[in-house]
The first five atom37 places (N, CA, C, CB, O) and aatype in JSON, in Angstrom:
{
  "aatype": [12, 1, 11, 6, 18, 2, 10, 16, 16, 7, 6, 19, 16, 6, 18, 6, 3, 0, 14, 9, 16, 10, 14, 16, 14, 6, 5, 10, 5, 5, 16, 9, 2, 5, 6, 0, 10, 0, 18, 10, 15, 15, 16, 3, 17, 10, 10, 17, 1, 6, 10, 3, 7, 7, 16, 19, 12, 14, 16, 2, 9, 11, 5, 10, 1, 19, 6, 0, 1, 0, 11, 19, 19, 19],
  "atom_mask": [
    [1, 1, 1, 1, 1],
    [1, 1, 1, 1, 1],
    [1, 1, 1, 1, 1],
    [1, 1, 1, 1, 1],
    [1, 1, 1, 1, 1],
    [1, 1, 1, 1, 1],
    [1, 1, 1, 1, 1],
    [1, 1, 1, 1, 1],
    [1, 1, 1, 1, 1],
    [1, 1, 1, 0, 1],
    [1, 1, 1, 1, 1],
    [1, 1, 1, 1, 1],
    [1, 1, 1, 1, 1],
    [1, 1, 1, 1, 1],
    [1, 1, 1, 1, 1],
    [1, 1, 1, 1, 1],
    [1, 1, 1, 1, 1],
    [1, 1, 1, 1, 1],
    [1, 1, 1, 1, 1],
    [1, 1, 1, 1, 1],
    [1, 1, 1, 1, 1],
    [1, 1, 1, 1, 1],
    [1, 1, 1, 1, 1],
    [1, 1, 1, 1, 1],
    [1, 1, 1, 1, 1],
    [1, 1, 1, 1, 1],
    [1, 1, 1, 1, 1],
    [1, 1, 1, 1, 1],
    [1, 1, 1, 1, 1],
    [1, 1, 1, 1, 1],
    [1, 1, 1, 1, 1],
    [1, 1, 1, 1, 1],
    [1, 1, 1, 1, 1],
    [1, 1, 1, 1, 1],
    [1, 1, 1, 1, 1],
    [1, 1, 1, 1, 1],
    [1, 1, 1, 1, 1],
    [1, 1, 1, 1, 1],
    [1, 1, 1, 1, 1],
    [1, 1, 1, 1, 1],
    [1, 1, 1, 1, 1],
    [1, 1, 1, 1, 1],
    [1, 1, 1, 1, 1],
    [1, 1, 1, 1, 1],
    [1, 1, 1, 1, 1],
    [1, 1, 1, 1, 1],
    [1, 1, 1, 1, 1],
    [1, 1, 1, 1, 1],
    [1, 1, 1, 1, 1],
    [1, 1, 1, 1, 1],
    [1, 1, 1, 1, 1],
    [1, 1, 1, 1, 1],
    [1, 1, 1, 0, 1],
    [1, 1, 1, 0, 1],
    [1, 1, 1, 1, 1],
    [1, 1, 1, 1, 1],
    [1, 1, 1, 1, 1],
    [1, 1, 1, 1, 1],
    [1, 1, 1, 1, 1],
    [1, 1, 1, 1, 1],
    [1, 1, 1, 1, 1],
    [1, 1, 1, 1, 1],
    [1, 1, 1, 1, 1],
    [1, 1, 1, 1, 1],
    [1, 1, 1, 1, 1],
    [1, 1, 1, 1, 1],
    [1, 1, 1, 1, 1],
    [1, 1, 1, 1, 1],
    [1, 1, 1, 1, 1],
    [1, 1, 1, 1, 1],
    [1, 1, 1, 1, 1],
    [1, 1, 1, 1, 1],
    [1, 1, 1, 1, 1],
    [1, 1, 1, 1, 1]
  ],
  "atom_positions": [
    [[67.14, -0.68, 19.27], [66.82, -1.39, 18.06], [65.53, -2.18, 18.32], [67.99, -2.33, 17.63], [65.35, -2.79, 19.37]],
    [[64.66, -2.16, 17.33], [63.37, -2.83, 17.42], [63.35, -3.94, 16.39], [62.19, -1.83, 17.21], [63.82, -3.77, 15.26]],
    [[62.79, -5.09, 16.78], [62.69, -6.23, 15.86], [61.22, -6.54, 15.61], [63.42, -7.47, 16.42], [60.39, -6.47, 16.52]],
    [[60.93, -6.87, 14.38], [59.56, -7.22, 14.0], [59.59, -8.6, 13.34], [58.94, -6.13, 13.04], [60.37, -8.85, 12.42]],
    [[58.73, -9.46, 13.82], [58.67, -10.83, 13.3], [57.44, -10.97, 12.41], [58.64, -11.86, 14.46], [56.32, -10.66, 12.82]],
    [[57.65, -11.45, 11.18], [56.57, -11.69, 10.24], [56.11, -13.14, 10.38], [57.01, -11.38, 8.78], [56.86, -14.06, 10.07]],
    [[54.88, -13.34, 10.85], [54.37, -14.69, 11.07], [54.23, -15.48, 9.78], [53.04, -14.63, 11.77], [54.37, -16.7, 9.78]],
    [[53.95, -14.8, 8.68], [53.75, -15.49, 7.4], [55.05, -16.01, 6.82], [53.08, -14.56, 6.39], [55.13, -17.17, 6.41]],
    [[56.07, -15.16, 6.79], [57.33, -15.54, 6.15], [58.37, -16.05, 7.14], [57.89, -14.37, 5.39], [59.33, -16.71, 6.75]],
    [[58.19, -15.74, 8.42], [59.17, -16.14, 9.41], [60.38, -15.23, 9.45], [0.0, 0.0, 0.0], [61.35, -15.51, 10.16]],
    [[60.34, -14.14, 8.69], [61.49, -13.22, 8.65], [61.46, -12.27, 9.85], [61.49, -12.43, 7.34], [60.4, -11.87, 10.34]],
    [[62.65, -11.93, 10.28], [62.79, -10.95, 11.35], [63.41, -9.69, 10.74], [63.68, -11.5, 12.54], [64.47, -9.75, 10.12]],
    [[62.74, -8.57, 10.91], [63.25, -7.3, 10.4], [63.66, -6.44, 11.59], [62.18, -6.56, 9.52], [62.92, -6.31, 12.56]],
    [[64.85, -5.87, 11.49], [65.35, -5.01, 12.56], [65.25, -3.56, 12.12], [66.81, -5.38, 12.93], [65.58, -3.21, 10.98]],
    [[64.8, -2.72, 13.02], [64.67, -1.29, 12.76], [65.51, -0.53, 13.77], [63.17, -0.84, 12.82], [65.51, -0.84, 14.96]],
    [[66.24, 0.46, 13.28], [67.0, 1.33, 14.17], [66.03, 2.34, 14.76], [68.18, 2.03, 13.42], [65.23, 2.94, 14.03]],
    [[66.11, 2.55, 16.05], [65.28, 3.56, 16.69], [65.84, 4.93, 16.37], [65.21, 3.33, 18.21], [67.05, 5.13, 16.33]],
    [[64.96, 5.86, 16.14], [65.39, 7.24, 15.92], [65.94, 7.79, 17.23], [64.21, 8.12, 15.39], [65.42, 7.49, 18.31]],
    [[66.98, 8.58, 17.14], [67.54, 9.16, 18.36], [66.51, 10.09, 19.02], [68.85, 9.92, 18.06], [65.76, 10.79, 18.33]],
    [[66.5, 10.08, 20.32], [65.58, 10.93, 21.06], [66.18, 12.33, 21.13], [65.29, 10.37, 22.49], [67.3, 12.51, 21.61]],
    [[65.44, 13.3, 20.64], [65.9, 14.68, 20.66], [65.01, 15.46, 21.61], [65.89, 15.31, 19.24], [63.81, 15.61, 21.38]],
    [[65.61, 15.96, 22.66], [64.87, 16.76, 23.62], [64.84, 18.21, 23.17], [65.49, 16.64, 25.03], [65.82, 18.71, 22.61]],
    [[63.73, 18.9, 23.41], [63.68, 20.32, 23.03], [64.63, 21.14, 23.89], [62.25, 20.86, 23.15], [64.86, 20.83, 25.06]],
    [[65.16, 22.19, 23.3], [66.04, 23.09, 24.04], [65.2, 23.94, 25.0], [66.87, 24.0, 23.07], [63.99, 24.04, 24.83]],
    [[65.82, 24.53, 25.99], [65.07, 25.43, 26.88], [64.39, 26.56, 26.11], [66.01, 26.02, 27.94], [63.28, 26.98, 26.46]],
    [[65.05, 27.05, 25.07], [64.46, 28.11, 24.26], [63.2, 27.63, 23.54], [65.49, 28.62, 23.24], [62.21, 28.36, 23.46]],
    [[63.24, 26.41, 23.04], [62.06, 25.84, 22.36], [60.93, 25.63, 23.35], [62.43, 24.51, 21.67], [59.76, 25.87, 23.03]],
    [[61.26, 25.17, 24.55], [60.23, 24.98, 25.58], [59.59, 26.32, 25.94], [60.84, 24.32, 26.84], [58.37, 26.4, 26.07]],
    [[60.41, 27.36, 26.11], [59.87, 28.67, 26.45], [59.01, 29.23, 25.32], [61.01, 29.65, 26.78], [57.99, 29.88, 25.56]],
    [[59.42, 28.96, 24.09], [58.63, 29.42, 22.94], [57.24, 28.77, 22.96], [59.36, 29.09, 21.62], [56.25, 29.44, 22.68]],
    [[57.18, 27.5, 23.28], [55.9, 26.8, 23.37], [55.06, 27.38, 24.5], [56.12, 25.29, 23.58], [53.86, 27.6, 24.33]],
    [[55.68, 27.62, 25.64], [54.97, 28.22, 26.78], [54.43, 29.59, 26.39], [55.9, 28.34, 28.01], [53.27, 29.91, 26.68]],
    [[55.27, 30.4, 25.73], [54.84, 31.73, 25.3], [53.64, 31.64, 24.36], [55.99, 32.46, 24.6], [52.66, 32.37, 24.53]],
    [[53.71, 30.75, 23.39], [52.62, 30.61, 22.42], [51.31, 30.23, 23.1], [52.98, 29.57, 21.36], [50.26, 30.79, 22.79]],
    [[51.37, 29.28, 24.03], [50.16, 28.84, 24.72], [49.6, 29.94, 25.61], [50.45, 27.59, 25.56], [48.39, 30.16, 25.63]],
    [[50.47, 30.63, 26.33], [50.01, 31.7, 27.22], [49.42, 32.86, 26.43], [51.16, 32.19, 28.11], [48.37, 33.39, 26.79]],
    [[50.09, 33.25, 25.35], [49.59, 34.36, 24.54], [48.29, 33.99, 23.83], [50.64, 34.77, 23.51], [47.41, 34.84, 23.66]],
    [[48.15, 32.74, 23.44], [46.9, 32.28, 22.83], [45.76, 32.37, 23.83], [47.04, 30.84, 22.3], [44.65, 32.77, 23.48]],
    [[46.02, 32.0, 25.08], [44.99, 32.08, 26.11], [44.59, 33.54, 26.35], [45.48, 31.44, 27.43], [43.41, 33.87, 26.42]],
    [[45.6, 34.41, 26.47], [45.3, 35.82, 26.69], [44.47, 36.38, 25.54], [46.6, 36.62, 26.85], [43.51, 37.12, 25.75]],
    [[44.86, 36.04, 24.33], [44.12, 36.51, 23.16], [42.68, 36.02, 23.16], [44.83, 36.07, 21.89], [41.76, 36.76, 22.8]],
    [[42.49, 34.77, 23.56], [41.15, 34.19, 23.54], [40.24, 34.76, 24.62], [41.23, 32.69, 23.69], [39.02, 34.61, 24.54]],
    [[40.81, 35.4, 25.62], [39.99, 35.96, 26.71], [39.99, 37.49, 26.71], [40.5, 35.45, 28.05], [39.4, 38.1, 27.6]],
    [[40.64, 38.1, 25.73], [40.67, 39.57, 25.65], [39.27, 40.17, 25.58], [41.48, 40.01, 24.44], [39.02, 41.24, 26.12]],
    [[38.36, 39.48, 24.91], [37.01, 40.02, 24.75], [36.33, 40.23, 26.11], [36.16, 39.07, 23.88], [35.51, 41.14, 26.26]],
    [[36.67, 39.39, 27.09], [36.09, 39.55, 28.43], [36.58, 40.85, 29.08], [36.45, 38.35, 29.32], [35.83, 41.54, 29.77]],
    [[37.84, 41.16, 28.83], [38.41, 42.4, 29.35], [37.73, 43.6, 28.71], [39.92, 42.45, 29.11], [37.32, 44.54, 29.4]],
    [[37.62, 43.58, 27.39], [36.99, 44.7, 26.69], [35.52, 44.85, 27.08], [37.1, 44.5, 25.17], [35.03, 45.97, 27.2]],
    [[34.84, 43.75, 27.28], [33.44, 43.82, 27.7], [33.33, 44.5, 29.06], [32.81, 42.4, 27.75], [32.44, 45.32, 29.27]],
    [[34.24, 44.15, 29.97], [34.22, 44.77, 31.3], [34.57, 46.26, 31.22], [35.2, 44.05, 32.25], [33.9, 47.09, 31.84]],
    [[35.6, 46.59, 30.45], [36.02, 47.98, 30.34], [34.97, 48.85, 29.66], [37.32, 48.06, 29.57], [34.9, 50.06, 29.91]],
    [[34.17, 48.23, 28.82], [33.13, 48.97, 28.1], [31.87, 49.13, 28.94], [32.8, 48.26, 26.8], [30.85, 49.61, 28.45]],
    [[31.93, 48.73, 30.2], [30.8, 48.9, 31.09], [29.87, 47.7, 31.12], [0.0, 0.0, 0.0], [28.74, 47.8, 31.6]],
    [[30.34, 46.59, 30.61], [29.51, 45.39, 30.58], [29.74, 44.52, 31.8], [0.0, 0.0, 0.0], [30.09, 45.0, 32.88]],
    [[29.55, 43.25, 31.61], [29.67, 42.27, 32.68], [31.11, 42.19, 33.18], [29.2, 40.89, 32.2], [32.06, 42.21, 32.39]],
    [[31.25, 42.09, 34.48], [32.57, 41.97, 35.1], [33.17, 40.61, 34.77], [32.49, 42.18, 36.64], [32.49, 39.58, 34.79]],
    [[34.47, 40.62, 34.46], [35.18, 39.37, 34.15], [35.23, 38.52, 35.41], [36.63, 39.66, 33.61], [35.53, 39.02, 36.5]],
    [[34.95, 37.22, 35.29], [35.03, 36.34, 36.45], [36.43, 36.35, 37.08], [34.65, 34.9, 36.05], [37.43, 36.44, 36.37]],
    [[36.46, 36.26, 38.38], [37.72, 36.33, 39.14], [38.69, 35.22, 38.74], [37.43, 36.24, 40.62], [39.89, 35.45, 38.65]],
    [[38.15, 34.02, 38.49], [39.06, 32.92, 38.13], [39.74, 33.18, 36.79], [38.28, 31.59, 38.08], [40.9, 32.79, 36.6]],
    [[39.06, 33.82, 35.86], [39.68, 34.13, 34.57], [40.71, 35.24, 34.74], [38.6, 34.56, 33.53], [41.77, 35.21, 34.11]],
    [[40.41, 36.21, 35.59], [41.42, 37.26, 35.87], [42.69, 36.63, 36.43], [40.86, 38.3, 36.88], [43.8, 37.0, 36.04]],
    [[42.53, 35.67, 37.35], [43.7, 35.01, 37.94], [44.47, 34.21, 36.89], [43.27, 34.09, 39.09], [45.7, 34.23, 36.87]],
    [[43.75, 33.51, 36.02], [44.41, 32.74, 34.97], [45.16, 33.66, 34.0], [43.39, 31.9, 34.21], [46.22, 33.29, 33.49]],
    [[44.61, 34.83, 33.75], [45.3, 35.79, 32.88], [46.58, 36.31, 33.54], [44.35, 36.97, 32.54], [47.6, 36.49, 32.87]],
    [[46.52, 36.54, 34.85], [47.72, 36.96, 35.59], [48.8, 35.88, 35.48], [47.38, 37.25, 37.09], [49.97, 36.18, 35.23]],
    [[48.4, 34.63, 35.66], [49.35, 33.52, 35.59], [49.91, 33.37, 34.17], [48.68, 32.2, 36.03], [51.09, 33.08, 34.01]],
    [[49.07, 33.55, 33.17], [49.54, 33.45, 31.78], [50.56, 34.54, 31.47], [48.35, 33.53, 30.8], [51.58, 34.27, 30.85]],
    [[50.28, 35.77, 31.9], [51.23, 36.86, 31.67], [52.56, 36.58, 32.35], [50.65, 38.19, 32.16], [53.61, 36.91, 31.81]],
    [[52.52, 35.98, 33.53], [53.76, 35.69, 34.27], [54.61, 34.63, 33.56], [53.43, 35.22, 35.69], [55.83, 34.59, 33.73]],
    [[53.98, 33.78, 32.78], [54.71, 32.71, 32.08], [55.46, 33.21, 30.86], [53.76, 31.61, 31.67], [56.43, 32.59, 30.42]],
    [[55.01, 34.33, 30.29], [55.59, 34.82, 29.05], [56.94, 35.48, 29.32], [54.63, 35.83, 28.36], [57.05, 36.37, 30.17]],
    [[57.95, 35.02, 28.6], [59.29, 35.6, 28.67], [59.64, 36.09, 27.27], [60.36, 34.56, 29.21], [59.61, 35.32, 26.3]],
    [[59.97, 37.35, 27.17], [60.26, 37.94, 25.86], [61.75, 37.92, 25.6], [59.73, 39.38, 25.78], [62.2, 38.37, 24.55]]
  ]
}
């Protein structure tokens, strides 16, 4: 419970705190999936550029893509 004191009127107002709701494991995994898939999508162009005979994808991005794929659970 939280209390707020009004200096002008001298009144004290009490507020009930909202219950803390923790995300379920499924919700946490969904968030992880969304973030990992968004990263993979945002770096796909580097893969296509390399496959098309262009510039090689930097090693650190390749590693981050491997880690992102490992995080995704279907």
